[in-house]
C-alpha positions as CSV (number, residue, x, y, z in Angstrom):
1,L,-5.4,7.4,-32.2
2,Y,-8.4,6.0,-29.8
3,G,-11.1,9.0,-29.2
4,N,-14.7,8.9,-30.7
5,Y,-16.6,10.8,-33.5
6,V,-18.2,14.4,-32.7
7,N,-20.3,16.7,-34.5
8,S,-18.9,20.6,-35.2
9,V,-21.8,22.8,-35.8
10,K,-19.1,24.4,-37.7
11,Y,-17.1,21.8,-39.1
12,G,-18.9,19.2,-38.9
13,R,-17.8,15.2,-38.4
14,Q,-14.3,15.1,-36.6
15,F,-12.2,12.8,-34.9
16,K,-11.9,13.8,-31.0
17,A,-8.8,11.7,-29.8
18,Q,-8.3,11.3,-26.1
19,S,-4.9,9.6,-26.9
20,C,-2.4,8.4,-29.1
21,R,-0.1,5.4,-29.6
22,R,3.1,5.0,-31.5
23,M,3.4,1.3,-33.1
24,L,6.8,0.2,-34.0
25,P,7.7,0.3,-38.1
26,E,7.0,-3.5,-39.7
27,T,8.5,-3.4,-43.2
28,P,11.8,-2.9,-43.7
29,S,12.3,0.7,-45.6
30,E,10.3,1.8,-42.6
31,I,12.0,0.7,-39.9
32,R,15.3,2.0,-41.9
33,K,14.0,5.3,-41.8
34,Y,13.5,4.3,-38.1
35,I,16.0,3.5,-36.7
36,G,18.1,6.1,-39.1
37,S,16.5,8.3,-38.1
38,G,18.4,9.2,-35.3
39,I,15.2,8.3,-32.3
40,I,18.7,5.6,-31.1
41,K,22.4,7.1,-30.2
42,G,25.0,4.7,-32.5
43,V,23.1,4.3,-34.7
44,G,22.2,6.5,-38.4
45,P,21.7,5.7,-41.8
46,S,24.4,3.9,-43.2
47,L,24.3,2.1,-40.4
48,A,20.7,1.6,-40.4
49,K,20.9,0.7,-44.1
50,K,24.0,-2.1,-43.4
51,L,20.9,-3.4,-40.4
52,V,18.1,-4.2,-42.6
53,D,20.4,-5.1,-45.3
54,A,21.3,-7.7,-43.2
55,F,18.4,-8.5,-40.2
56,G,15.0,-7.1,-43.0
57,K,12.1,-7.0,-40.8
58,E,14.4,-9.0,-37.7
59,T,16.1,-6.0,-37.4
60,L,14.9,-4.4,-33.9
61,D,13.5,-7.8,-32.6
62,I,18.0,-8.5,-32.7
63,I,18.7,-5.0,-31.7
64,E,16.3,-5.9,-28.9
65,N,17.3,-9.3,-28.2
66,D,20.0,-11.1,-29.7
67,P,22.5,-7.4,-29.7
68,L,25.7,-9.5,-30.5
69,R,24.7,-10.4,-33.9
70,L,24.6,-6.5,-34.4
71,S,28.9,-7.3,-34.7
72,E,28.4,-9.7,-37.6
73,I,28.5,-6.0,-39.7
74,K,31.4,-4.6,-40.6
75,G,32.4,-2.1,-38.4
76,V,30.2,-2.4,-35.7
77,T,31.9,-4.3,-32.4
78,S,30.6,-6.2,-29.2
79,D,31.0,-3.4,-26.7
80,R,29.0,-1.0,-29.5
81,A,26.6,-3.2,-30.0
82,L,25.7,-4.3,-26.7
83,Y,25.0,-0.2,-26.0
84,I,22.8,0.1,-29.5
85,S,20.6,-1.8,-28.1
86,A,20.3,-0.7,-24.4
87,E,19.4,2.8,-25.7
88,F,16.7,1.2,-28.1
89,R,15.2,-0.8,-25.8
90,R,15.0,1.9,-22.8
91,L,12.9,3.7,-25.5
92,S,11.0,1.0,-25.6
93,G,10.8,0.9,-21.8
94,V,10.1,4.8,-22.3
95,K,7.0,4.0,-24.7
96,N,5.7,1.1,-22.2
97,V,5.7,3.4,-19.6
98,I,4.1,6.2,-21.2
99,E,1.4,3.7,-22.4
100,F,0.9,2.0,-19.0
101,L,-0.3,5.7,-18.0
102,Q,-2.7,6.9,-20.3
103,K,-5.3,4.1,-19.9
104,Y,-5.5,6.5,-16.9
105,N,-5.5,9.4,-18.3
106,I,-1.8,10.3,-17.0
107,S,0.2,12.7,-19.5
108,P,3.3,11.6,-21.7
109,A,5.0,14.5,-19.6
110,V,4.5,13.1,-16.0
111,A,6.1,9.7,-18.1
112,M,9.0,10.7,-18.1
113,Q,9.0,12.5,-14.7
114,V,8.8,8.6,-14.0
115,W,11.0,7.2,-16.8
116,R,14.1,9.2,-14.9
117,R,12.8,8.5,-11.2
118,Y,13.2,5.0,-11.7
119,D,15.0,4.2,-15.5
120,S,14.2,0.4,-16.3
121,A,12.4,-0.3,-13.5
122,A,9.7,2.2,-14.0
123,L,7.1,0.3,-15.1
124,A,7.6,-2.7,-12.8
125,T,7.9,-0.5,-10.0
126,L,3.9,1.0,-10.7
127,R,2.6,-2.4,-11.5
128,E,3.8,-2.9,-7.7
129,N,2.7,0.3,-5.8
130,P,1.2,2.5,-8.0
131,Y,1.7,5.3,-5.4
132,A,5.6,5.8,-6.6
133,L,3.8,8.4,-8.5
134,C,3.0,10.3,-5.1
135,D,6.5,11.1,-4.8
136,E,6.8,14.6,-3.9
137,E,9.2,14.7,-8.0
138,I,6.0,13.3,-9.4
139,G,2.6,15.5,-7.4
140,V,0.5,12.8,-9.2
141,D,-2.7,12.6,-7.2
142,F,-3.3,10.5,-4.1
143,E,-6.5,9.9,-5.8
144,Q,-4.8,9.2,-9.5
145,A,-2.2,6.8,-7.6
146,D,-5.4,4.8,-5.9
147,A,-7.8,4.7,-8.3
148,I,-4.6,3.1,-9.8
149,S,-3.7,0.5,-7.6
150,A,-7.5,-1.3,-7.9
151,D,-7.8,-1.2,-11.4
152,L,-4.6,-3.9,-10.6
153,G,-6.4,-5.2,-7.8
154,I,-4.0,-4.1,-5.2
155,D,-5.1,-4.9,-1.4
156,R,-6.9,-2.2,0.1
157,K,-4.8,-2.5,3.4
158,S,-0.9,-3.5,1.2
159,L,1.8,-1.4,2.8
160,A,2.2,0.1,-0.4
161,R,-1.1,1.9,0.3
162,I,-1.3,2.5,4.0
163,T,3.0,4.2,3.4
164,A,2.2,6.2,1.0
165,G,-1.5,7.4,3.3
166,I,0.8,8.3,5.5
167,I,2.8,10.5,4.2
168,Y,0.0,11.7,2.3
169,V,-2.0,12.8,5.9
170,L,1.9,14.2,7.3
171,R,2.5,16.2,3.5
172,E,-1.6,17.6,4.4
173,N,-0.8,18.6,8.3
174,S,2.5,20.1,7.7
175,F,1.1,22.2,4.5
176,S,-1.1,23.3,7.4
177,G,2.1,24.4,9.5
178,H,1.9,21.3,11.5
179,T,5.3,20.3,12.8
180,C,4.5,16.8,14.6
181,L,0.7,14.6,14.8
182,P,0.2,12.1,17.6
183,A,1.1,8.5,16.7
184,E,-2.6,8.1,17.8
185,K,-4.2,11.4,16.1
186,L,-2.3,10.0,12.7
187,E,-3.4,6.9,12.8
188,E,-7.1,7.5,13.3
189,C,-6.7,10.2,11.0
190,V,-5.2,8.3,7.6
191,C,-8.0,4.8,8.6
192,G,-10.4,7.6,7.8
193,F,-8.8,9.1,4.7
194,L,-7.6,5.0,3.7
195,G,-11.4,4.0,4.6
196,I,-9.7,0.9,6.5
197,D,-10.6,0.2,10.4
198,D,-6.7,0.0,11.6
199,V,-3.2,1.0,10.9
200,L,-0.2,-0.9,12.7
201,F,2.4,1.4,11.3
202,Y,4.2,2.0,15.1
């Protein structure tokens, strides 16, 4: 849990949580309960026990990085082993996207939208182009995406930033009832909005 302590007049000293991070289990007992809980499709309590009995603390690492070893367990085919691994990596991917966006105060609900949109490429997409968050399906404000971009050290004149700026200006104009915008006027508006000298886009 991340946050700080505050003093409440009514309840005294309390911890005010701002975000939380779920850690993967580490002991064999914890791992067995975790993977046997139904969180990974294709793994129930019985198979979870067999896996942990065979691989112990290395179970999660093997599922993710060496899945064909799962077929050493009676009843687990290579196809099933690969399926279990893919499901586990999917869960890990979602967790990584949530943690990445939490640093910028963007909710897990938005992270799930990003995952549904970009699947396993979600984190790489955000690192390369945070303005993907401004997609209409996701709906993060340009300013938030711009702050992430600056934090990642992306050039203010990057194609991704300029493209997102153009889309933002056109969208805002369409909300005002405009169906088109002359290129020269669009360039002027985009430059002013992005705080840059010129935009070469036509």
